[in-house]
Steps between C-alpha positions, in 0.01 A plus 500: 500500500475145366374399156381157391565309178339183368648350185244233425636253249342185369779297663580700814403806701769746614384726783717784626496799730705809414565852619438833327839464327374176340748290698383152594466464876358149501404246234357150465386272221284189475345283228180604327256227601124548542365857526381445855830360627722744309304815583472403866876455518532845345267654759681324786833641380389863475321489836845500658563853369329839516498581129352828379420387144531191283549429131417167338656396168321182395502240227196539282285573322359728770221757518639852545189709424377662821154522345474122468340287774791261442768763570784334685430154364728257322273418206556248218838365608586141401660460845294217656262620771576870460251610234245749637689554828432822696863572586468863610174434686668229707780736601266795564302297753812487717669837436343845497772662290534626140570215257637533145408216261683424178666224301830337586664640187365848570657482845832397346476770234440763764791372707735527205364846424563612860851355489572686174368821655714456811801446272420829320438328169310728262220251444131578545364191323601136543367152421573187703461149357512183703568177312456202727219253562287757317576820314374844594598864489430819687553849366562842649424800277594846631520358851160326496394138460294454184163328478138599443232231495765262630871449539732420207532135394807542285600136537212399277576707191519311173832461321619375161618140510865410456552289186674229708218487755186463291397160641502608865144577609589707809398448861259784574163346598318798347695587186748221433781686324482850649822639648449316830412182317829514310759629750383421854700254708272200435570526126843340550346177624223516241753539217797301625378282785739655754490790744633835386784487753635194319499660153844639402501861388645387166182307418314654202177517705640807676535680166142409412374635833710815459336555160155497659606714795661757271174533306312578822765752597468670162125530553564661838768726354273624223187547714627622838850632415641422846840623614604142570361148515592274791491119496455282806371149568656157510548463124692826468879483510780715350558265204132496410475875533792543260314282249190720545709812433642344182157399371348836601765688302443286191120523512474872584754576226568853626142618449495714817775616730547320830781520757800270475351152535718411799327788680157458343438125538631422847482274806343638821697756701335405830700218656376162621176498298382791712344718231138434602575547869662837439215599270244397759664712770490803272138437394392451862668825601318687221168399659597700810561814291136522394 
């Protein structure tokens, strides 16, 4: 049995085919261009395989309510050309198979949850943050993705400003200085005029960004009480994560118990940025159990 995975990012699509053991059998990636070109390339790839089910983890916002006439759409995304795109409908026209539809961060969260389960970790709830071009998070609670009238948008929570960062307006086109507007990759150039890859880890901007990230993590800790919080994305690195742990400890001030921070605030366990692909395989397989 073959399972399909689409990790649809704003920069690139990663399409993969795996077996029932969630092992990648084939994989390809290509740039995210126009919806028509990108989705047709996706269809052409999967037509080479006899997949039994497919899971799509997409950049958003997306419509996840089955009751909505826009179910399966990418909705109000700032990605040029992609707003109001019927993603799932395009795929369904070509494949008569079960399709799971969720956000990219939900796919990654589920992949990390599956990996923890396979490693016999005693964790039934987990949150995954990505900090890159944008900021988002997906959450698993008692083995299930959370979301009611929509999916979580945890990258757009509001945070208290750092005293050394009061003049920076933020880069979020909707909220300015929400979490994404203050810690996403483009904030390096907006603040300093250089790409994040060129900013040494000793620069104070990393401490400022860790302060904001730690606040968001405290919100998640106090509302969802996950067993661990995983950080991915291009901005995340071990030095930054250590700064987040330090700021988290200072701000939480021992109010509630959490695991040791080196086990609670962690990098992904799935290798090679494969969290969403693994999660998609598992979510696609679950469709066949119904």
